[in-house]
C-alpha positions in Angstrom: -128.1 11.3 12.0 -128.6 14.5 10.4 -127.3 15.1 7.1 -123.7 17.2 7.5 -123.8 20.7 4.9 -120.4 20.8 4.9 -117.5 18.2 3.6 -113.9 19.1 5.0 -111.1 17.3 3.2 -107.7 17.5 4.3 -104.3 16.6 3.1 -101.6 14.8 4.4 -99.5 17.9 5.8 -102.3 19.8 6.4 -104.1 17.3 8.6 -100.8 17.0 10.3 -100.3 20.8 11.2 -104.3 21.2 12.1 -104.1 18.0 14.5 -100.9 19.5 16.5 -101.7 23.0 16.1 -105.5 23.3 16.0 -107.3 25.9 12.9 -105.4 28.8 12.8 -105.5 31.2 9.7 -102.2 32.0 9.6 -101.6 28.3 8.8 -102.7 29.2 5.2 -100.5 31.5 2.5 -102.9 30.8 -0.7 -106.6 30.9 -0.7 -108.1 29.9 -4.0 -111.8 31.0 -5.6 -112.6 29.3 -8.4 -114.9 30.2 -11.3 -118.4 28.9 -11.1 -120.9 31.9 -11.6 -124.5 31.3 -9.5 -122.6 28.0 -7.9 -120.9 30.6 -5.9 -124.2 31.1 -4.1 -123.6 28.3 -1.5 -120.2 29.2 -0.4 -121.8 33.3 0.4 -122.6 32.2 4.3 -118.9 30.6 4.7 -117.3 33.3 2.9 -118.8 35.8 5.3 -117.3 34.0 8.3 -113.8 33.2 7.0 -113.4 36.7 5.5 -114.9 38.6 8.2 -114.0 36.8 11.1 -111.7 33.7 10.6 -109.1 34.8 8.0 -109.4 38.2 9.7 -108.0 37.2 12.5 -104.6 36.1 10.8 -101.3 38.4 10.5 -99.1 36.6 8.0 -99.5 38.1 4.2 -102.3 35.7 2.3 -102.1 35.6 -1.5 -105.8 35.4 -3.0 -105.7 33.7 -6.7 -109.0 33.6 -8.1 -110.9 33.5 -11.7 -114.5 34.8 -12.4 -116.7 34.8 -9.6 -113.9 33.5 -7.2 -112.0 36.6 -8.0 -115.0 38.6 -7.1 -115.8 37.1 -4.0 -112.3 37.6 -3.1 -112.3 41.5 -4.1 -114.8 41.3 -1.2 -112.1 39.7 1.1 -109.7 42.8 0.4 -111.9 45.0 1.4 -112.2 47.2 4.9 -115.8 45.4 5.7 -115.8 42.0 3.6 -118.8 40.9 4.9 -120.8 43.4 4.1 -119.4 43.5 0.6 -120.6 39.8 0.4 -123.7 41.0 1.2 -123.8 43.3 -1.7 -122.3 41.7 -4.3 -125.4 38.5 -3.0 -127.8 40.8 -3.2 -126.7 42.6 -6.6 -126.0 39.1 -8.1 -129.2 37.6 -7.1 -131.3 40.2 -7.7 -130.2 40.8 -11.7 -132.8 40.4 -14.0 -132.9 41.3 -18.0 -135.1 41.5 -20.6 -136.3 38.3 -22.8 -133.1 37.9 -24.7 -130.1 39.9 -23.7 -127.2 40.4 -25.1 -123.7 40.5 -25.0 -124.0 44.7 -23.8 -126.9 44.4 -22.0 -125.4 41.4 -19.6 -122.3 43.3 -19.1 -123.9 46.5 -18.3 -125.8 44.5 -15.6 -122.5 42.8 -13.9 -120.3 46.2 -14.3 -123.2 47.7 -12.1 -123.1 44.8 -9.7 -119.5 44.9 -9.4 -119.9 49.1 -8.6 -122.4 48.1 -6.0 -120.1 45.6 -4.5 -117.0 47.9 -4.9 -118.9 51.0 -3.6 -116.6 54.1 -3.3 -113.4 52.8 -1.8 -113.2 49.3 -2.9 -111.3 49.4 -5.8 -108.6 51.3 -3.8 -109.3 49.4 -0.4 -108.5 46.2 -2.3 -105.0 48.1 -4.2 -103.8 49.0 -0.8 -104.6 46.0 1.2 -101.5 45.6 3.5 -101.9 41.8 4.1 -104.2 40.6 1.2 -102.3 39.8 -1.8 -105.0 39.8 -4.7 -104.3 37.9 -7.8 -106.8 38.1 -10.6 -106.5 35.6 -13.3 -107.9 36.9 -16.9 -107.7 35.3 -20.5 -106.2 37.4 -23.1 -107.5 36.5 -26.4 -105.1 35.5 -29.2 -106.2 35.5 -32.9 -109.7 34.8 -34.2 -110.2 34.7 -29.9 -109.1 38.4 -29.4 -111.9 39.2 -32.3 -114.8 41.3 -31.7 -116.8 39.7 -34.8 -119.1 36.9 -33.4 -118.0 35.1 -36.4 -114.8 35.2 -35.9 -114.6 34.4 -32.0 -116.6 31.4 -32.8 -113.8 30.4 -34.8 -111.5 31.3 -32.5 -113.4 29.3 -29.7 -114.2 26.0 -32.0 -110.0 26.0 -32.6 -109.2 26.5 -28.8 -111.8 24.0 -28.0 -110.0 21.5 -30.8 -106.5 22.2 -29.3 -107.4 21.5 -25.9 -108.9 18.1 -26.4 -105.3 16.8 -27.7 -103.7 18.9 -25.4 -104.1 21.1 -22.9 -101.0 23.4 -23.1 -102.1 23.9 -26.9 -105.1 26.1 -25.3 -101.8 28.9 -25.4 -102.2 29.5 -29.4 -105.9 30.8 -28.4 -105.1 32.5 -25.0 -102.5 33.7 -23.2 -102.7 34.0 -18.9 -102.2 37.7 -17.7 -102.6 38.0 -13.9 -103.3 40.9 -12.4 -101.7 41.5 -8.6 -101.8 44.0 -5.9 -98.6 44.4 -3.6 -95.0 45.1 -4.0 -95.2 41.7 -6.2 -96.9 39.0 -7.6 -96.8 35.5 -5.2 -93.5 33.7 -6.2 -95.1 30.2 -5.1 -97.3 30.8 -8.0 -95.7 28.8 -10.8 -97.7 30.0 -13.5 -95.3 29.9 -15.7 -97.3 28.5 -19.0 -99.6 30.0 -20.8 -96.8 32.9 -21.9 -98.1 34.3 -18.2 -98.0 37.6 -17.4 -98.1 39.4 -14.2 -99.5 42.9 -14.6 -100.1 45.4 -11.2 -103.2 46.3 -10.3 -104.3 50.7 -10.5 -107.1 51.4 -8.7 -108.8 52.3 -12.0 -107.9 49.0 -13.4 -109.9 46.6 -10.6 -113.6 47.2 -11.8 -112.3 46.0 -15.9 -109.9 43.7 -14.4 -112.9 41.8 -12.6 -115.1 42.1 -15.3 -112.9 40.4 -17.8 -112.2 37.7 -15.0 -115.7 37.0 -15.9 -116.5 37.9 -19.1 -117.5 34.2 -20.8 -117.1 34.6 -24.2 -120.6 35.3 -26.1 -122.3 35.9 -23.4 -120.1 39.0 -21.8 -118.3 41.9 -24.0 -115.2 41.2 -22.2 -112.8 43.9 -21.9 -109.9 45.3 -24.5 -107.0 47.3 -23.6 -106.7 47.4 -19.9 -104.4 49.9 -18.4 -100.9 48.5 -17.3 -101.6 45.0 -19.6 -100.7 43.7 -23.0 -103.3 45.5 -25.4 -105.8 43.0 -26.7 -109.1 41.5 -26.0 -109.4 40.4 -22.3 -112.1 37.3 -21.6 -113.0 34.8 -18.5 -110.0 33.4 -16.3 -111.5 30.4 -16.4 -110.5 29.6 -19.7 -107.6 28.7 -18.3 -108.3 28.3 -14.8 -111.4 26.9 -14.0 -110.6 25.2 -10.8 -106.6 25.6 -11.4 -103.9 23.3 -11.3 -103.1 23.0 -7.5 -99.6 21.5 -8.5 -98.3 25.3 -9.7 -98.7 26.1 -5.9 -95.1 25.5 -4.2 -95.6 27.7 -1.3 -94.5 26.7 2.2 -98.2 27.6 3.8 -101.5 25.5 3.5 -103.8 26.2 1.0 -107.1 27.1 1.7 -109.8 26.1 -1.1 -113.9 26.8 -0.6 -115.1 25.3 -3.6 -118.2 23.7 -4.8 -116.6 19.7 -4.8 -114.4 17.6 -4.2 -112.9 17.5 -7.5 -110.7 19.8 -9.9 -111.1 20.8 -13.4 -108.4 22.7 -14.8 -109.9 24.7 -17.5 -113.4 25.5 -18.8 -112.7 23.4 -21.8 -112.0 20.4 -19.8 -115.4 20.3 -18.4 -116.3 18.1 -21.5 -113.1 16.1 -21.3 -114.3 13.6 -17.9 -110.5 12.6 -18.2 -109.2 16.2 -17.5 -110.9 16.0 -14.1 -108.1 16.0 -11.5 -108.5 14.0 -8.0 -107.3 16.3 -5.1 -105.4 13.5 -3.4 -101.6 14.4 -4.5 -102.5 18.2 -2.8 -100.8 17.6 0.5 -101.1 21.1 2.1 -104.9 21.2 0.6 -107.5 22.1 2.8 -111.0 22.0 0.9 -113.8 23.2 1.8 -117.6 22.4 0.1 -120.9 21.1 0.1 -121.6 17.5 1.0 -123.4 15.4 -1.9 -126.1 14.4 0.9 -126.6 18.1 1.6 -126.9 19.1 -2.3 -129.1 16.5 -2.8 -131.6 17.8 -0.5 -131.3 21.3 -1.9 -134.6 22.2 -4.4 -133.4 20.4 -8.0 -131.2 18.1 -5.7 -128.3 20.8 -7.1 -126.4 23.9 -6.1 -127.2 27.1 -8.4 -126.0 27.3 -11.8 -125.5 29.4 -14.8 -128.5 27.5 -16.7 -131.1 28.5 -13.8 -131.2 31.7 -16.1 -132.9 29.8 -18.8 -134.5 26.6 -17.2 -136.4 29.2 -14.5 -138.8 32.5 -14.7 -137.3 35.5 -13.2 -139.3 34.9 -10.3 -138.5 31.0 -9.7 -135.2 31.3 -10.0 -134.5 33.9 -7.0 -136.9 32.0 -5.2 -134.6 29.1 -5.6 -131.7 30.9 -5.0 -133.1 32.5 -1.8 -133.4 29.1 -0.2 -129.8 27.9 -1.5 -128.5 31.1 0.1 -130.9 30.8 3.4 -129.9 26.6 3.7 -126.1 27.4 2.8 -125.8 29.1 6.7 -125.5 25.6 7.6 -122.0 25.3 6.1 -120.8 28.6 8.2 -122.3 27.5 11.4 -120.5 23.6 10.8 -117.2 25.2 9.9 -117.6 28.0 13.0 -118.2 24.9 15.3 -115.1 22.7 13.6 -112.3 25.8 14.2 -113.3 26.5 17.4 -114.3 23.6 18.6 -112.2 20.7 21.3 -111.4 18.6 17.9 -110.2 19.8 15.0 -110.4 17.0 13.3 -113.8 16.3 14.0 -115.9 14.9 11.2 -113.1 15.8 8.5 -111.6 13.3 5.4 -108.7 12.7 5.0 -107.5 12.8 1.6 -105.3 9.8 0.9 
């Protein structure tokens, strides 16, 4: 039997509702987008179908909560032509190139160019004014040494944050504050993001690009953003530092959660990548619909893995681009399988039930 590319994981409530009513975009009230850099390439084709077709047929408000590349993907959803925006993002991200030893300023300059290409002339305005998609972009505002532009001080701040996080995730709030920038009349009340001194700030057309850049600004790799309009003064970094894959228990809305992801497990914050016991199971999230590449499909890819940020170091530019192009092309199978599922006669065909 041929290897299936897409794994579909359904929580208890999600499975019951989809079994009874089939697949409808209006089942979903929250769309999640994780950090992960180039990992997103295996979701780009799926995003084209989700954003440009399936979710576009909905009529209910949809909250999109993302950090880092997840927020960049969601920006495409909130534009007038989401599929074209995904294509622009994919092209810009795929063909980014640098000098032999790029510093944060060079990488940030390229990243801002990718964002500008994705947003185009009117994308920021379209996002802010979208009548149905309520965009929520997560950033991490540095505190103390973690807010410094001095690399030695920043290194001290990051080291202290890592040690504190190893003791308790809650201690991360001493180094970083979660600041969520949102579109629409108000932020989603179903998001119970009441830790890390969380502050909500309305998006402005002029702040969209800086906020998106900040949300993906890994310390030491990019420059981040300082004093974003409307937000508290200070230095803004990658939202994935706090919300790498998110704590799914912090959503208390009445709809289902749609989560196109890279794998079937959750790592709450970036520092938790190094703490295996922090990896969270998805078994207790009854409203979850998680879509991810299957393990067998990933194993069949070149290098036996999906793209990641280390490819910049491991591979030459042309080899990296060819590898990423191959993964993008082969990931069309994820979109095709999901399209077949939502239009087929059996809404639970080949799904996996979360227990």
